[in-house]
C-alpha positions as CSV (number, residue, x, y, z in Angstrom):
1,M,43.7,37.2,49.9
2,R,46.8,36.4,51.6
3,L,46.7,36.7,55.3
4,T,49.5,39.2,55.2
5,T,47.5,40.9,53.4
6,K,44.4,40.6,55.3
7,Y,46.0,41.5,58.8
8,A,47.6,44.4,56.7
9,L,43.8,45.7,55.6
10,V,42.5,44.8,59.4
11,G,45.1,47.2,61.2
12,G,44.4,49.6,58.8
13,L,40.6,49.6,60.0
14,W,41.7,49.9,63.6
15,G,44.3,52.4,63.2
16,L,41.2,54.1,61.4
17,A,38.9,53.8,64.6
18,L,41.4,54.4,66.9
19,G,42.8,57.7,64.4
20,Y,40.1,60.0,66.5
21,G,41.3,59.2,69.9
22,V,45.0,59.8,68.6
23,A,44.3,63.0,66.9
24,A,42.2,64.3,69.9
25,M,45.2,63.5,72.0
26,T,47.7,65.0,69.7
27,T,45.9,68.5,68.9
28,G,45.4,68.7,72.6
29,L,49.2,68.6,72.8
30,G,49.5,70.8,70.1
31,V,47.5,73.3,71.8
32,A,49.2,72.8,75.3
33,F,52.5,73.2,73.3
34,L,51.4,76.2,71.6
35,W,50.0,78.4,74.8
36,I,52.8,77.2,77.0
37,V,55.9,77.7,74.3
38,V,54.6,80.0,71.3
39,Y,51.8,82.3,72.4
40,G,51.0,82.2,75.9
41,D,48.7,85.1,76.8
42,H,48.8,86.9,73.5
43,P,46.7,86.4,70.4
44,W,47.0,83.5,68.4
45,G,47.8,83.5,64.9
46,D,45.6,83.3,62.3
47,N,46.9,79.9,61.0
48,T,46.7,78.5,64.3
49,A,43.6,76.3,63.5
50,S,44.7,75.1,59.9
51,L,48.0,74.0,62.0
52,L,46.0,71.9,64.5
53,Y,43.9,70.5,61.5
54,L,47.1,69.2,59.7
55,L,48.3,67.9,63.0
56,A,45.1,65.9,63.7
57,A,45.0,64.6,60.0
58,L,49.0,63.4,60.3
59,A,47.9,61.7,63.7
60,V,45.4,59.9,62.1
61,L,47.5,59.0,59.0
62,G,50.0,57.9,61.2
63,S,48.0,55.8,63.3
64,I,46.7,53.9,60.2
65,L,50.1,53.4,58.7
66,F,51.4,52.1,62.3
67,C,48.6,49.8,62.8
68,A,48.7,48.5,59.1
69,A,52.7,47.9,59.4
70,L,51.8,45.8,62.7
71,G,48.9,44.0,61.2
72,Y,51.3,43.3,58.2
73,R,54.0,42.3,60.7
74,I,51.7,39.9,62.4
75,G,50.3,38.4,59.0
76,W,53.7,37.6,57.5
77,K,54.5,35.6,61.0
78,M,51.0,33.8,60.8
79,E,51.2,33.0,57.5
80,R,53.7,30.2,57.5
81,S,51.5,28.4,60.2
82,D,49.9,24.8,59.2
83,A,46.8,24.6,57.0
84,Q,44.5,24.2,60.2
85,R,46.2,27.4,61.8
86,L,46.1,29.3,58.6
87,A,42.3,28.9,58.2
88,W,41.6,29.9,61.8
89,E,44.0,33.0,61.4
90,H,41.6,33.8,58.4
91,H,38.7,33.5,60.5
92,R,40.4,35.4,62.9
93,A,41.2,38.3,60.9
94,N,37.6,38.2,59.5
95,L,36.2,39.0,62.8
96,A,38.7,41.7,63.6
97,G,37.8,43.5,60.7
98,A,34.4,43.1,61.6
99,A,35.0,44.6,65.0
100,A,37.2,47.5,63.6
101,I,33.9,48.5,61.2
102,L,31.3,48.2,64.2
103,V,33.7,50.4,66.4
104,M,33.7,52.8,63.9
105,V,29.9,52.7,62.9
106,L,29.0,52.9,66.8
107,G,32.0,55.7,67.3
108,G,30.7,57.7,64.6
109,Y,26.9,57.3,66.1
110,Q,28.1,58.4,69.2
111,L,29.9,61.2,68.0
112,Y,26.9,62.3,65.4
113,A,24.6,62.1,68.8
114,Q,26.7,64.0,71.0
115,D,27.1,66.6,68.2
116,R,23.3,66.8,68.0
117,A,22.7,66.7,71.9
118,M,25.3,69.9,71.6
119,S,23.5,71.6,69.2
120,D,20.2,71.2,70.8
121,R,21.9,72.7,73.8
122,Q,23.3,75.5,72.3
123,A,20.0,75.9,70.3
124,F,18.1,75.9,73.9
125,L,20.7,78.2,75.3
126,G,20.6,81.1,72.4
127,Q,16.3,80.8,72.8
128,L,16.5,81.2,76.6
129,L,19.0,83.9,76.2
130,E,16.5,85.9,73.6
131,R,13.6,85.1,75.9
132,S,14.7,86.5,79.0
133,H,13.9,89.9,80.2
134,K,16.4,92.5,79.4
135,I,16.6,96.3,81.1
136,H,15.9,98.8,78.4
137,S,15.4,101.8,80.3
138,V,16.4,103.6,83.2
139,D,15.9,106.9,84.5
140,V,17.0,108.5,87.6
141,R,15.1,111.9,89.0
142,E,15.4,114.1,92.0
143,E,12.5,113.8,93.9
144,G,12.3,116.8,96.1
145,V,13.2,116.5,100.0
146,A,12.5,112.6,100.0
147,G,15.7,111.5,97.7
148,I,16.2,109.8,94.0
149,R,13.4,108.1,92.4
150,L,14.9,105.3,90.1
151,S,12.4,104.3,87.3
152,W,13.1,101.4,84.9
153,S,11.5,99.3,82.4
154,A,12.7,95.5,81.1
155,S,10.8,93.3,78.5
156,G,11.1,89.3,77.9
157,A,8.8,86.5,77.3
158,R,10.4,84.2,79.9
159,I,8.1,84.2,82.8
160,G,9.5,83.5,86.2
161,P,11.7,84.1,89.1
162,Y,14.7,86.9,88.6
163,R,17.4,88.6,90.9
164,L,17.1,92.4,90.8
165,E,20.6,93.7,91.9
166,L,20.6,98.0,92.6
167,S,24.3,99.3,93.4
168,V,25.1,102.9,93.9
169,L,29.0,103.6,93.3
170,D,30.6,107.0,93.7
171,E,33.6,108.0,91.1
172,R,36.0,105.7,93.6
173,S,33.9,102.6,92.7
174,R,33.0,102.6,96.8
175,I,29.5,101.3,97.1
176,W,27.2,103.7,99.0
177,Y,23.9,101.7,98.5
178,R,23.0,98.1,97.8
179,Q,19.7,96.2,97.6
180,E,19.4,92.9,96.5
181,E,16.0,91.2,96.0
182,Q,14.3,88.5,93.8
183,I,11.1,89.3,92.1
184,V,8.7,87.2,89.2
185,L,8.3,88.7,86.1
186,D,4.9,87.1,85.0
187,Q,4.1,89.7,82.2
188,L,6.1,90.5,78.3
189,E,7.0,94.0,79.8
190,I,7.0,95.5,83.5
191,Y,7.5,99.2,84.8
192,R,9.0,99.6,88.2
193,S,9.8,102.9,90.3
194,Q,11.2,103.3,93.5
195,M,12.7,105.5,96.0
196,I,16.3,105.7,97.4
197,E,16.0,108.3,100.3
198,Y,19.3,110.5,100.4
199,R,19.1,109.6,104.1
200,E,20.0,106.1,103.1
201,L,22.5,107.4,100.6
202,L,24.3,109.6,102.2
203,G,23.9,109.2,106.0
204,Q,26.3,107.2,107.1
205,M,29.2,109.0,105.1
206,E,30.6,111.1,108.0
207,W,33.7,112.4,105.6
208,L,31.1,114.5,104.1
209,R,30.7,116.2,107.3
210,E,33.1,118.9,106.9
211,D,33.5,122.7,108.0
212,G,32.9,125.2,105.4
213,Q,30.0,126.7,103.3
214,A,31.4,124.8,99.8
215,V,28.7,123.3,98.0
216,Q,30.4,119.8,97.2
217,Q,28.8,118.0,94.1
218,T,29.3,113.8,94.7
219,G,29.1,111.7,91.3
220,F,27.2,108.5,91.4
221,T,26.9,105.8,89.1
222,M,23.3,103.8,89.7
223,H,24.1,99.9,88.7
224,L,21.2,97.9,87.7
225,R,21.4,94.4,86.9
226,L,18.7,91.8,86.2
227,T,19.3,88.1,86.2
228,P,16.8,84.9,85.6
229,L,17.2,82.5,88.2
230,L,16.9,79.1,86.2
231,D,15.3,76.1,87.3
232,R,16.9,72.7,87.0
233,G,15.1,71.7,83.9
234,E,16.4,74.9,82.2
235,Q,19.7,74.3,83.6
236,R,19.7,70.7,82.4
237,R,19.0,71.6,78.9
238,M,21.9,73.8,78.6
239,P,25.7,73.3,77.9
240,R,27.1,72.2,81.0
241,H,29.6,75.1,80.9
242,A,26.8,77.5,80.3
243,A,24.7,76.3,83.4
244,E,27.8,76.0,85.8
245,H,28.8,79.6,85.2
246,Y,25.5,81.1,84.4
247,L,26.0,83.5,87.5
248,A,29.2,84.7,86.7
249,D,30.2,88.3,86.7
250,D,30.8,87.7,82.7
251,S,27.8,85.8,82.2
252,P,25.5,87.0,78.9
253,F,22.3,86.1,81.4
254,H,22.9,89.7,83.1
255,S,21.2,92.4,82.0
256,I,22.9,95.5,83.2
257,Q,22.3,98.8,82.9
258,R,24.1,102.4,84.1
259,M,23.1,105.7,85.1
260,D,25.0,108.8,86.0
261,F,23.5,111.0,88.4
262,V,25.5,114.0,91.0
263,V,24.2,115.0,94.5
264,Q,24.9,117.9,95.8
265,S,25.7,118.7,100.0
266,L,26.4,121.5,102.1
267,S,28.3,120.8,105.3
268,R,27.2,123.6,108.0
269,D,28.0,123.3,111.7
270,G,28.5,119.8,111.8
271,Q,24.9,119.3,109.8
272,L,24.8,117.8,106.2
273,W,22.3,119.4,103.9
274,I,21.0,118.5,100.6
275,V,21.2,120.9,98.0
276,L,18.1,120.4,95.3
277,R,18.1,121.5,91.9
278,D,16.0,124.6,92.8
279,G,18.8,125.6,95.2
280,A,16.6,124.9,98.3
281,L,18.3,123.4,100.8
282,H,17.2,119.9,102.8
283,P,18.5,118.9,106.1
284,L,19.7,115.2,106.1
285,K,18.8,113.9,109.5
286,P,21.0,110.7,110.7
């Protein structure tokens, strides 16, 4: 085989070996261009993926052609050497071709290993999300003069620590009551109940203490959120982004339930009274 042809083939092999990096860089620039110039924060077109795949294919093809042309040029110059130098150049071209094949094999194996590891991490993430306890029922009931009783149940297969956050918000999203605690769930299904006293819920709200006899209805939303507290082993087996942001507000690990309820109150001579469902009045002591 002529040295020119051999160097052109070797250049093509190296172009193919480097094509992945070139394609990744080109598509990254393409995505940045589309986001900055074309789409911005608006929905992207349906053909965007096809366009990026085409751009990656062109980048790989361009890399192969450029490296093959460069190899052809080098071989054409070296082909005019004497016999001893020509034999050495053939030997060097063989080594360069073998190195390109080795790089592609190692690169392909690395990509396969990375893809396999990512698939395993995604599979573990899916299993962890499925096994984590989730709240499936919430009930809020008036408990006589004492206050509001919150009852909730959850089920799941993951045994371990969880964070329970309870908030009571009014219609303006102002927080009137908040409680956060760490609990350990050691069974598949749990049922819990707790009391929220009227004094804790309304006692500090001085704006309710107005003159007059009108009954005021205050709408509340009980916001309950249960989140698994993952240990280091669990976080290491998850995709990095998911592990770093699993406590973010939009994390799929949060099990959230909401329940609306109304509390009726009456202000009389500077004293706040709770109006129970049967019409009875209960003084709210500060």
